[in-house]
Phi, psi and omega in degrees: 000131181275168181296328182285338182276354180285159179295125180297342179284350181255150178233157182259133180216114177064030179082004181240150178270130179238145179279145179291159179299150182295145179284152177293147180296155181299143181292148179280172178299153183297132177091349180264134181287154178270131179240122178292154183295329182282351183254009180295134181292141179259118181294136179255111182290137177277169180295135180272119181241146177292150178266124178247161176265129183235152178221129177279136179222154178297147177268171177262147176119173185289332182273002180283158180215156175298152182295334179272003180219044179285136174240172181299124180093356178291147181263138171208174187242155171239114178257116188235151176205158180200171181273338181262129184288149176241123181281082181295150174237185175282127180151167183276140174275136180238154179258128178238153184230160176289318180267134182294326182289349178276357179301142179070006169289333167226136181220126181278125179263328185200144172274106180281322180203131177230113177232161185305325183240012178204157180207148176227121187237139172268121187229169175211175180227136183248001179235125180285160177124177177267125186242133177212070181289165179296322177197162172231130179252127175257109190236156175223091189073240178261357181257153178159195179216171184238134175252123188263133173049056175281162179220136173201160183229135180236128181267148178279147178278351178276154173302155186303322185265004184257134179261148178293130182250120178287154176290135179288145180289150175272144178098202001289146179275137180267106179244101179279342180246151178295154184296321182297327179291319179296317179297319180297318178297319179297318179296317180296317179296321178296320179295318178296317178299319179294320180296317179296316179298319181293321179295316178296320179297316179294323179296317179295321179293322178291323177296319177294323179295319179295322176293322177294323179294320177294326181289328181256017182289136179230171178283344182275160174289161179304323181293311183289330175294321178292321176302316181296315179294324179294325178294320177298318178295323179298317179296319178298323182294323180280345179258015181293132178249334179232150181296330182296337180289339181295328180295317178296320180293319180294322177293322178293321178296318178297319180292317182293323178294318179292325176294326177298313179296323178298312182293323187282320187239001180056052176246129181289073185290337181284344182247337185267160174281169180300320180295319179294325179295312181294322180295319179292325176296322178294323183285323186251343180222066188297322182296315178293322183301312185292344180263335186233013186297319182290308178297327179294314179300315183295318182293316177299317182294314183289323177295317178295322179293318181292321181293336179274353179277146178271329179238135181209167181255157179299320183292331178293315179294319180295320179296318178290332175297316178292321180297318180294322177296317179296320181293320179298318178296321178294320179296315181294323178293319178293325180293323181274355177084019178282178181256008185287000000 
């Protein structure tokens, strides 16, 4: 083969025949963009759902409205049926649309009935206007059906010429300090306020107690004054003619015992609770407290309980009379440092 008989598209290089570079593809029509073969869009098929026939009907209840006068939030029903079965499961049916802006034009509130070839849904609408989407899909997971070209109209509850006005935002609040610091300061101030109130309250109660002490001041010592009062109560107890008199005697015994503690330790026993009395005795008379705290607590508790009863027995009052005498003797012995 001669040189002239070779293919002109081939060239000789180093004694070997090489093919020419590939030609560019033919140009497209003028004005049309060129799309490479590897960039062609691949269509994504959507889920195939059966098409059912649906009919809107008025719902039952106070929030229902006629179909020709639906407003935002009105309840109505969608009764649907079809020839192809839908395998419903447990779960709520939701309404989906092709257009994102159509969301909430229909909203499923409750599944009234779900059967393979029929369904009844309680629905409402949250967007006013005339709606005619291409389709509405009622789905439950991957199962459901499609309603084609539905139409409905929802009226706005606002007057025709009035536009909805959003609530203006509050603030912005100017917080130059962190929130935890403000809370801590508030707690500290509240604690200080409570401490001041408690101190003033105790001062007023002590002032009242001193006035009460002056009013009940006698020439006898607190111990002998209580002995004298206890003897009077004892005589009243033995002269009781009616059960109702025991209540008056028990209240008097409770008062005289508290007056003894008031005279002896200057504690406002007539105004304070039993716990406050014992706590103050511990704070100001620690030695006496550790020796008589249990009998003192028990006597105060039992006297207060008996004085609050409407019906009581003679032996109960007599027993507490002896208990109060024993407690007073223990308190006086502890105060004087004795071993009794």
